TORNU-37438 format. One line per field, with one value per residue (C-alpha): residue in one letter; y, z, x. Coordinates in nm, 3 decimals, decimal comma. Layout:
# residues N
code A ...
v Y ...
w Z ...
u X ...
This chain:
# residues 381
code M T G K R L F S Q G N G S L P Y S A L P M S A S F R E T D T M N R C N G H F F T V Q Y L I V L A I F G L M I C A V P A S A F T N S A S L S A Q V P H P S I E A V V T A T T H T T T V I R V L T D R Q C F P V I Q Y S T T S R F A E S G T F D N K V T G I R S C S S Y V F G L M D L E P G T R Y Y Y R V K G C G D D E K I R S F A T F P V T G T C S F V I Y G D S R E Q V P L Y T Q T E R H K L V A D R I A D E Q D I L F V V N S G D L V A D S A D G E E W S R F F N S T D K L R S R T T Y I A V P G N H D K D R A L F R D L F G I A G P Y F L D C G N A R I L L L D S T D E A N E N L T E Q A V R V S S A F S S F H G A E I V I L H H P P Y S S D E K H Y G G W E N L Q K E L V P A F Q E S G V R L V F S S H V H A F E Q V T R D G I T Y I T D A R G G A P A Y P L N I T R I P G S V R A
v 0,000 0,341 0,603 0,864 1,143 1,091 1,451 1,773 1,920 2,248 2,093 1,943 2,243 2,258 2,185 1,845 1,702 1,332 1,195 1,200 0,866 0,681 0,699 0,989 0,957 1,283 1,443 1,797 1,879 2,033 1,833 1,981 1,862 1,510 1,388 1,016 0,722 0,339 0,012 -0,364 -0,718 -1,073 -1,450 -1,657 -1,665 -1,713 -1,595 -1,584 -1,329 -1,145 -1,286 -1,147 -1,350 -1,214 -1,352 -1,219 -1,286 -1,166 -0,837 -0,537 -0,254 0,112 0,333 0,672 0,886 1,207 1,406 1,383 1,495 1,154 0,953 0,682 0,483 0,292 0,058 0,230 0,218 0,132 0,152 0,150 0,125 0,287 0,433 0,202 0,229 0,091 0,325 0,497 0,434 0,623 0,496 0,644 0,596 0,627 0,641 0,737 0,862 1,216 1,135 1,207 0,882 0,806 0,519 0,315 0,086 -0,127 -0,385 -0,752 -0,832 -0,553 -0,645 -1,014 -0,933 -0,710 -0,698 -0,321 -0,045 0,182 0,443 0,660 0,919 1,163 1,231 1,517 1,525 1,493 1,506 1,192 1,034 1,096 1,062 0,930 0,936 0,680 0,772 0,628 0,267 -0,029 -0,180 -0,527 -0,528 -0,616 -0,371 -0,415 -0,121 -0,025 0,280 0,440 0,714 0,612 0,376 0,003 -0,095 -0,145 -0,428 -0,526 -0,483 -0,515 -0,419 -0,472 -0,223 -0,319 -0,481 -0,284 -0,587 -0,946 -1,102 -0,907 -1,098 -0,927 -0,993 -0,830 -0,864 -0,650 -0,579 -0,662 -0,474 -0,633 -0,705 -0,632 -0,797 -1,110 -1,084 -0,838 -0,791 -0,986 -1,294 -1,284 -1,028 -1,124 -1,483 -1,363 -1,108 -1,354 -1,610 -1,354 -1,263 -1,622 -1,594 -1,589 -1,300 -1,085 -0,730 -0,552 -0,598 -0,404 -0,376 -0,284 -0,099 -0,104 -0,150 -0,083 -0,071 0,275 0,503 0,705 0,399 0,424 0,086 -0,087 0,095 -0,046 -0,393 -0,328 -0,234 -0,524 -0,762 -0,644 -0,606 -0,920 -0,846 -0,480 -0,565 -0,768 -0,575 -0,259 -0,212 -0,014 0,077 0,175 0,357 0,181 0,320 0,269 0,472 0,809 1,007 1,075 1,310 1,027 0,780 0,997 1,047 0,673 0,556 0,863 0,807 1,121 0,993 0,759 0,666 0,385 0,192 -0,005 -0,339 -0,568 -0,604 -0,480 -0,146 -0,139 0,150 0,221 0,401 0,542 0,427 0,583 0,894 1,061 1,041 1,362 1,288 1,187 0,875 1,071 1,218 0,879 0,731 0,982 0,857 0,504 0,615 0,819 0,551 0,279 0,470 0,398 0,109 -0,241 -0,503 -0,637 -0,372 -0,414 -0,200 -0,217 -0,039 -0,102 -0,157 -0,433 -0,322 -0,660 -0,873 -1,140 -0,983 -1,015 -0,643 -0,511 -0,777 -0,701 -0,475 -0,102 0,064 0,390 0,201 0,013 0,342 0,552 0,318 -0,005 0,163 0,309 -0,036 -0,184 0,089 0,081 -0,295 -0,362 -0,737 -0,769 -0,571 -0,651 -0,526 -0,609 -0,461 -0,768 -1,010 -1,312 -1,444 -1,411 -1,414 -1,254 -1,234 -0,962 -0,853 -1,003 -0,854 -1,067 -0,906 -1,064 -0,973 -1,100 -0,926 -1,191 -1,032 -1,065 -0,898 -1,103 -1,318 -1,208 -1,453 -1,437 -1,489 -1,852 -1,727 -1,582 -1,288 -1,355 -1,425 -1,536 -1,840 -2,080 -2,185
w 0,000 -0,088 0,182 0,188 0,424 0,537 0,624 0,652 0,994 0,890 0,882 1,227 1,454 1,622 1,996 2,088 2,424 2,453 2,593 2,973 3,086 3,412 3,468 3,462 3,083 2,898 2,583 2,689 2,410 2,080 1,764 1,594 1,876 1,879 2,181 2,258 2,471 2,443 2,621 2,554 2,695 2,565 2,620 2,687 3,057 3,226 3,584 3,802 4,082 4,238 3,969 3,700 3,412 3,249 2,934 2,868 2,520 2,298 2,119 1,995 2,051 1,976 1,857 1,748 1,473 1,392 1,369 1,262 0,921 0,874 0,614 0,786 0,527 0,628 0,441 0,291 0,619 0,969 1,276 1,628 1,918 2,227 2,563 2,606 2,934 3,063 2,845 2,597 2,353 2,111 1,759 1,560 1,183 0,977 0,601 0,305 0,123 0,120 0,254 0,537 0,722 0,922 1,170 1,176 1,474 1,662 1,938 1,861 1,905 1,674 1,410 1,434 1,387 1,083 0,965 0,980 1,196 1,388 1,504 1,334 1,441 1,262 1,373 1,391 1,235 1,459 1,256 1,043 1,191 1,243 1,602 1,682 2,027 2,092 2,396 2,597 2,523 2,729 2,979 2,907 2,553 2,218 1,933 1,560 1,345 1,003 0,852 0,569 0,327 0,232 -0,058 -0,080 0,256 0,467 0,678 0,974 1,298 1,664 2,021 2,365 2,643 2,986 3,254 3,573 3,797 3,766 3,550 3,300 3,035 2,850 2,689 2,759 2,523 2,420 2,222 1,883 1,697 1,409 1,362 1,000 0,805 1,013 1,010 0,994 1,189 0,922 0,995 1,377 1,526 1,295 1,420 1,777 1,703 1,499 1,779 2,031 1,798 1,821 2,199 2,286 2,467 2,540 2,617 2,530 2,448 2,593 2,405 2,675 2,452 2,173 1,907 1,631 1,617 1,461 1,492 1,194 0,970 0,781 0,620 0,957 1,071 0,767 0,867 1,226 1,113 0,870 1,144 1,392 1,149 1,256 1,624 1,611 1,419 1,716 2,030 2,195 2,139 2,405 2,382 2,648 2,529 2,529 2,485 2,108 2,093 2,106 1,873 2,120 1,882 1,634 1,913 2,040 1,690 1,631 1,971 2,152 2,491 2,666 2,967 3,262 3,323 3,459 3,338 3,524 3,392 3,605 3,948 3,825 3,797 3,556 3,581 3,283 3,359 3,145 3,256 2,963 2,947 2,724 2,987 3,048 3,422 3,627 3,842 4,160 4,001 3,872 4,221 4,337 4,060 4,193 4,537 4,410 4,166 4,429 4,754 4,772 4,527 4,643 4,382 4,169 4,145 3,841 3,695 3,344 3,237 2,988 3,205 3,470 3,828 3,890 3,635 3,590 3,257 3,179 3,099 3,388 3,652 3,950 3,758 3,725 4,050 3,970 3,953 4,273 4,449 4,318 4,223 4,422 4,761 4,612 4,481 4,827 5,012 4,767 4,773 4,411 4,351 3,987 3,780 3,410 3,202 2,892 2,755 2,849 2,566 2,785 3,035 3,407 3,714 4,032 4,368 4,612 4,927 4,817 4,466 4,153 3,878 3,535 3,250 2,906 2,597 2,331 2,088 1,803 1,916 1,939 2,252 2,540 2,778 3,152 3,393 3,497 3,857 3,901 4,130 4,465 4,418 4,057 3,980 3,720 3,468
u 0,000 0,132 0,166 -0,110 -0,202 -0,557 -0,639 -0,443 -0,376 -0,528 -0,874 -0,845 -0,809 -1,149 -1,154 -1,290 -1,391 -1,459 -1,779 -1,791 -1,654 -1,715 -1,341 -1,100 -1,073 -1,089 -0,955 -0,874 -0,632 -0,730 -0,764 -0,464 -0,238 -0,380 -0,185 -0,213 -0,106 -0,091 -0,004 0,061 0,068 0,044 0,029 -0,277 -0,359 -0,690 -0,738 -1,046 -1,054 -1,343 -1,569 -1,340 -1,201 -0,889 -0,731 -0,386 -0,257 0,032 -0,002 0,181 0,423 0,391 0,672 0,801 0,670 0,850 0,529 0,169 0,285 0,448 0,261 0,062 -0,128 -0,439 -0,668 -0,972 -1,165 -1,045 -1,267 -1,126 -1,372 -1,220 -1,325 -1,624 -1,816 -2,146 -2,353 -2,119 -1,839 -1,616 -1,547 -1,261 -1,279 -0,961 -0,985 -0,767 -1,077 -1,212 -1,556 -1,798 -1,866 -2,178 -2,209 -2,529 -2,582 -2,833 -2,852 -2,798 -3,167 -3,280 -3,024 -3,120 -3,488 -3,465 -3,104 -3,127 -2,982 -3,218 -2,965 -2,709 -2,454 -2,226 -1,871 -1,626 -1,283 -0,978 -0,655 -0,655 -0,966 -1,335 -1,456 -1,805 -1,961 -2,235 -2,444 -2,734 -2,642 -2,765 -2,516 -2,382 -2,519 -2,364 -2,414 -2,361 -2,254 -2,126 -1,957 -2,155 -2,060 -1,708 -1,759 -1,804 -1,657 -1,970 -1,838 -2,057 -1,863 -1,957 -1,868 -2,022 -2,086 -1,956 -2,172 -2,229 -2,174 -2,056 -1,789 -1,582 -1,387 -1,105 -0,768 -0,433 -0,139 0,155 0,472 0,330 0,601 0,783 1,153 1,240 1,403 1,343 0,964 0,675 0,353 0,169 0,380 0,358 0,122 -0,162 -0,147 -0,182 -0,456 -0,663 -0,639 -0,762 -1,048 -1,171 -1,217 -1,585 -1,754 -1,449 -1,556 -1,233 -0,866 -0,574 -0,246 0,005 0,248 0,502 0,238 0,491 0,869 0,880 0,580 0,705 0,685 0,357 0,401 0,427 0,114 -0,063 0,052 -0,062 -0,413 -0,428 -0,313 -0,577 -0,867 -1,053 -0,996 -1,098 -1,412 -1,539 -1,451 -1,318 -0,944 -0,755 -0,387 -0,132 0,182 0,517 0,866 0,844 0,524 0,692 0,469 0,190 0,010 -0,028 -0,104 -0,387 -0,521 -0,535 -0,657 -0,786 -0,625 -0,502 -0,313 -0,364 -0,726 -0,937 -1,238 -1,503 -1,621 -1,834 -1,676 -1,338 -1,167 -0,872 -0,627 -0,400 -0,074 0,208 0,554 0,742 0,958 0,698 0,421 0,230 0,232 0,537 0,532 0,463 0,151 0,045 0,087 -0,173 -0,400 -0,361 -0,472 -0,766 -0,884 -0,906 -0,965 -1,339 -1,362 -1,455 -1,382 -1,098 -0,826 -0,602 -0,324 -0,177 0,142 0,419 0,729 0,733 0,811 0,978 1,163 1,430 1,523 1,895 1,926 1,715 1,758 1,538 1,304 1,250 1,353 1,174 0,844 0,924 0,992 0,704 0,420 0,452 0,383 0,064 -0,033 0,015 -0,172 -0,463 -0,515 -0,419 -0,403 -0,293 -0,043 0,007 0,298 0,499 0,827 1,035 0,959 0,898 0,646 0,705 0,485 0,617 0,440 0,545 0,360 0,031 0,039 0,077 0,285 0,250 0,482 0,388 0,518 0,495 0,256 0,503 0,824 1,148 1,185 1,410 1,581 1,524 1,812 1,846 1,847 1,502 1,435 1,263 0,894 0,924 0,711 0,846 0,583
């Protein structure tokens, strides 16, 4: 696919505020800045805690992009469902066509009865995407939708709103970046993403960072979107920024995340943090977010970030001391029970002070060896 600019920056300068979310999610920046953030994880794990089922599977890695002016080609139409809550969601539509898309949608029951859509919504342009806010949805309900107005691609896609109580099933995977010339996302990440897409009844997917190796590489972005097409057409796709995901303007434009935030799904609250140097909040500020997010919450408390606080990685044996100093005390004081990360391209489970730390960054990136002498608390698979 040849590189094309989807839209010029000059047409994307109107202020935009995202729908009010049940978490601290917000998009306070203007369209022409298009700041963003992402995250990753991977491997296939199933855990049951507080009525919550978590499937962690391999995924992707995000990376640098010199600026939004970099050419990032996309297939004719790409839809990314993000920021889903109990009653709302945001759909970002990326297209290389000059068109004015409209989203038509309906509940599963309505679509099954008539094969038609009884709701529609128009979007607003934000840099190289159109942003659609779907409001007043029913909790714990699957919706079908299609993008109209941009040619022949009227693929039927779906997503589900989150239940207010009970079980929440989702997948975490990360570091899906490619390693050219050895292999591309099509040869590895797509296998992982397609396998995740076959999981039944997952409500959302989190990529815990390093979605691509180079965020300025438009061709890799094309391969990323091609690799995740089946997966994104069936569920909400959330991204956490990794150290390769340096172009936050582009990241925000593609995925709409504007910093650390949490989401509620069933009996769980999942807090997404940014452990990279490009974070718009330092670790001390994010530790405060941990405390505020969980201070009055009673349920499964889960954190996802790119770098692992504890690791037997050969290059960072022991883990990331800055995270241990700034974030771990907040985890302990707030009653966090599970922390997912990626970055180290291996699988490791570490238990410290009642908290389980799971590192799984096998979404397609090259494997990293762990030290034969594991750190204290590491559980051998």
